[in-house]
C-alpha positions in Angstrom: 0.0 0.0 0.0 2.8 2.4 0.9 4.7 1.5 -2.3 1.6 2.3 -4.4 1.3 5.7 -2.8 4.9 6.6 -3.6 4.5 5.6 -7.2 1.5 7.9 -7.6 3.4 10.8 -6.0 6.3 10.3 -8.4 4.0 10.1 -11.4 2.4 13.4 -10.3 5.7 15.1 -10.1 6.7 13.9 -13.6 3.5 15.3 -15.0 4.1 18.7 -13.4 7.8 18.8 -14.2 7.7 17.6 -17.8 8.9 14.1 -17.1 11.6 12.4 -15.1 14.3 13.5 -17.6 13.4 17.2 -17.5 15.7 19.4 -15.5 14.4 22.9 -16.6 11.5 24.9 -15.4 8.1 24.3 -16.8 7.3 26.1 -20.1 5.5 29.4 -19.8 2.0 29.6 -21.2 0.9 32.6 -23.5 -1.9 34.5 -21.9 -5.2 33.7 -23.4 -6.0 37.4 -24.0 -3.2 37.9 -26.5 -3.8 34.9 -28.6 -6.8 36.3 -30.5 -5.8 40.0 -30.9 -5.9 41.3 -34.6 -5.3 44.7 -36.3 -8.6 46.6 -36.6 -9.2 48.4 -40.0 -10.8 51.8 -40.1 -14.5 51.6 -40.2 -16.7 52.5 -43.1 -17.6 55.9 -41.7 -13.9 56.9 -41.5 -13.2 55.8 -45.1 -16.2 57.8 -46.4 -15.1 60.9 -44.4 -11.5 60.6 -45.8 -12.9 60.2 -49.4 -15.1 63.3 -49.0 -12.2 65.3 -47.6 -10.1 64.4 -50.7 -12.9 65.4 -53.1 -13.5 68.7 -51.3 -9.7 69.6 -51.3 -9.4 68.6 -55.0 -12.4 70.7 -55.9 -11.0 73.7 -53.9 -7.6 73.4 -55.6 -9.2 73.3 -59.0 -11.3 76.4 -58.2 -8.2 78.2 -57.0 -6.3 77.4 -60.2 -9.1 77.9 -62.7 -12.1 79.7 -61.2 -10.8 82.2 -58.7 -9.2 85.6 -59.1 -6.2 84.6 -57.0 -4.0 83.1 -59.7 -4.6 85.0 -62.9 -2.3 86.7 -65.4 -1.9 90.4 -64.5 1.5 91.1 -66.2 3.6 89.8 -69.1 7.2 90.8 -69.2 9.8 90.6 -72.0 13.6 90.5 -71.7 16.6 89.9 -73.9 15.5 91.9 -76.9 18.0 94.0 -78.9 16.7 94.7 -82.4 13.2 93.5 -81.7 10.9 95.6 -79.5 9.0 94.3 -76.5 5.8 95.1 -78.3 6.7 92.9 -81.3 7.3 90.0 -78.9 4.1 90.6 -77.0 2.1 90.8 -80.2 3.5 87.5 -81.5 3.2 85.7 -78.1 -0.6 86.6 -77.8 -0.8 85.9 -74.0 -4.1 87.2 -72.7 -4.3 88.9 -69.4 -6.9 88.2 -66.7 -6.9 84.5 -67.6 -6.0 81.7 -65.2 -2.2 81.2 -64.9 -2.6 77.5 -65.3 -4.2 77.8 -68.7 -1.1 79.5 -70.3 0.4 77.0 -72.6 4.1 78.0 -72.4 5.1 75.5 -75.1 2.6 76.9 -77.6 3.7 80.4 -76.9 7.4 79.5 -77.5 6.4 77.8 -80.8 4.4 80.9 -82.0 7.4 83.2 -81.2 9.8 81.0 -83.1 7.5 80.7 -86.1 6.5 84.4 -86.3 9.8 86.0 -85.4 12.7 84.2 -87.1 15.2 86.7 -85.4 14.5 84.8 -82.2 17.1 82.0 -81.8 15.9 80.8 -78.4 13.0 81.6 -76.1 11.9 80.6 -72.7 8.3 81.3 -71.4 7.8 80.7 -67.7 4.9 81.2 -65.2 6.0 83.4 -62.3 3.4 82.7 -59.7 1.0 84.2 -58.7 0.4 86.8 -61.5 3.3 87.1 -64.0 4.4 85.4 -67.2 8.0 86.0 -68.2 9.2 85.8 -71.8 13.0 85.7 -72.2 14.3 85.8 -75.8 17.8 85.4 -77.3 18.2 87.0 -80.7 20.2 85.5 -83.5 23.3 87.4 -84.4 24.4 87.9 -88.0 27.7 86.1 -88.9 27.6 87.3 -92.6 25.4 89.4 -94.9 24.1 88.4 -98.3 23.3 91.1 -100.9 19.7 91.1 -102.1 19.1 94.0 -104.5 19.3 97.1 -102.3 19.0 95.2 -99.1 21.0 92.7 -97.0 20.0 89.3 -95.7 21.3 88.5 -92.3 22.7 84.9 -91.8 23.7 83.5 -88.4 26.5 81.2 -87.7 24.3 78.2 -88.3 23.5 79.3 -91.8 19.9 80.4 -91.0 18.6 83.5 -92.9 16.6 85.3 -90.4 16.1 88.9 -91.5 16.3 91.3 -94.4 17.5 94.8 -93.5 18.0 98.0 -95.6 21.2 99.0 -93.8 24.1 96.7 -93.3 25.0 96.2 -89.6 28.5 97.4 -88.6 31.4 94.9 -88.4 29.5 92.1 -90.3 31.2 90.9 -93.5 29.4 90.8 -96.8 29.6 87.6 -98.8 30.4 88.0 -102.5 29.9 85.0 -104.7 32.0 84.8 -107.9 31.5 81.2 -108.8 29.7 81.4 -112.1 32.6 79.9 -114.0 33.9 77.7 -111.2 33.7 73.8 -111.5 32.8 73.9 -107.8 29.4 75.3 -108.6 28.4 72.1 -110.4 30.0 69.9 -107.8 29.0 71.5 -104.5 26.1 73.9 -105.5 25.7 77.5 -104.6 24.2 76.9 -101.2 27.1 74.8 -100.0 29.6 77.3 -101.3 27.7 80.0 -99.4 27.8 77.9 -96.3 31.6 77.7 -96.6 31.7 81.5 -96.2 29.6 81.2 -93.0 32.1 78.6 -91.7 35.0 80.9 -92.5 33.4 83.8 -90.7 32.7 81.6 -87.6 36.4 80.6 -87.5 37.7 84.2 -87.4 38.9 85.8 -84.2 36.7 88.7 -83.0 39.3 91.4 -84.0 39.7 89.9 -87.5 36.0 89.6 -88.0 35.5 93.3 -87.1 38.1 94.2 -89.7 36.7 91.9 -92.4 34.6 93.8 -95.0 34.0 91.1 -97.6 34.3 87.3 -97.8 34.9 86.6 -101.5 34.1 83.0 -102.6 35.5 82.0 -106.0 35.4 78.2 -105.5 35.3 75.6 -102.7 39.1 75.9 -102.2 39.4 79.6 -102.8 37.9 81.9 -100.2 39.5 85.3 -99.7 39.0 87.9 -97.0 39.1 91.6 -97.8 40.0 93.6 -94.7 40.0 97.2 -93.8 43.0 99.2 -95.0 43.2 97.3 -98.3 44.6 94.2 -96.7 43.8 90.7 -98.2 43.9 87.2 -96.7 43.9 84.1 -98.9 42.0 81.6 -96.7 41.6 78.7 -99.1 38.9 76.3 -98.2 36.7 76.4 -95.1 38.6 73.3 -93.7 40.9 73.6 -90.7 39.4 77.0 -89.7 40.8 77.0 -86.1 44.4 76.3 -87.3 44.1 79.0 -90.0 42.8 81.6 -87.6 45.7 80.9 -85.2 48.2 81.1 -88.1 46.7 84.4 -89.3 46.9 86.0 -85.8 50.6 84.9 -85.6 51.6 86.2 -89.0 49.7 89.5 -88.7 51.5 90.1 -85.4 54.9 89.3 -86.9 54.4 91.2 -90.1 52.5 94.4 -89.1 53.2 96.3 -92.3 52.1 93.4 -94.6 49.1 93.9 -96.9 48.7 90.3 -98.1 48.5 87.2 -96.0 48.2 83.5 -97.1 47.0 81.0 -94.5 45.6 78.4 -97.0 48.3 76.1 -95.6 48.2 77.0 -91.9 51.5 75.2 -91.1 53.3 77.5 -93.5 51.6 81.0 -93.4 53.1 83.7 -95.6 52.9 87.5 -95.8 54.0 90.2 -98.1 53.7 94.0 -98.4 52.6 94.0 -102.0 
C-alpha cells in the first residue's frame, strides 16, 4: 500500500515537471487574451469621411487654379531683346491677361514666337506665380550678310537666314559669290559654297571679324578675306578653320606692315607688303 502511494506521487511530479528526464522549469504559457488580438481596420464611416475630404480639397484646388481671381495673369514681361521691340514679342506671343495662370500653354507660346519672329534664336516662357508670365528671348546674331538687290539678308553662324535689312549692320562681313565659271558650282552647289563662307566667318577671331569687309568666294578651295585698309587674306577652303585663324593671328602680329596674307596652308603661313 505504501509503495503504491509513492509511485502515484512520483507520477504526479513527472506530469508537473515535464517528465523524469526534464531538468528545466516548466514552459510558460501565453496569456489567453493575446492569442486572439488582430489589427482593426478603419470603419466604413472613417473611409467615407476621408474620401469626402479628398474630393473637397481637390475641388477647392481646381477652383483656386481655374475659377478664382487669386492666380490670374496680370502682367507679361519681355527681356533679352535688342533689335526686336518688346511690343513685337508681346504681339506674337498673344498671351491674354486676366486668364488663369494654369491655362497659359508655355510650349505653344514658344512655338508661336519661333515661327513668327525668325530673329529669335531661343525663347523661354515661364509662369512666375502668382500673377506674371516672363518671356525671355535670345536674338540671332548675323555672322555674314548676303546682298539682295538694295537690301541685305542676315545669316547667323548656323546658316539660318533670319532677317532682311535695308542698312548693313556694322562689323559684319558681306559675302560676294564669284562662282559662275567655277567647277565647284556644279560639284557643290551655290548653297554649300555660301555655307563655306559662313564657316570661315565663324572661325575668325573677334578682331579679324570686325576688320573683315568682304568674304569673297571663287570656289570651294578659294575663299578670300578683304580687310579694312586694303589688306587681303587668302584663306583657301573652309577646312581647318581654327588652325588658319591661329596662323593668321601669328603672321599678322609678326608682319605688321604686310598687306597680303596667305594661310591656305596653316602650317606655312606667308605675308608680303605687295
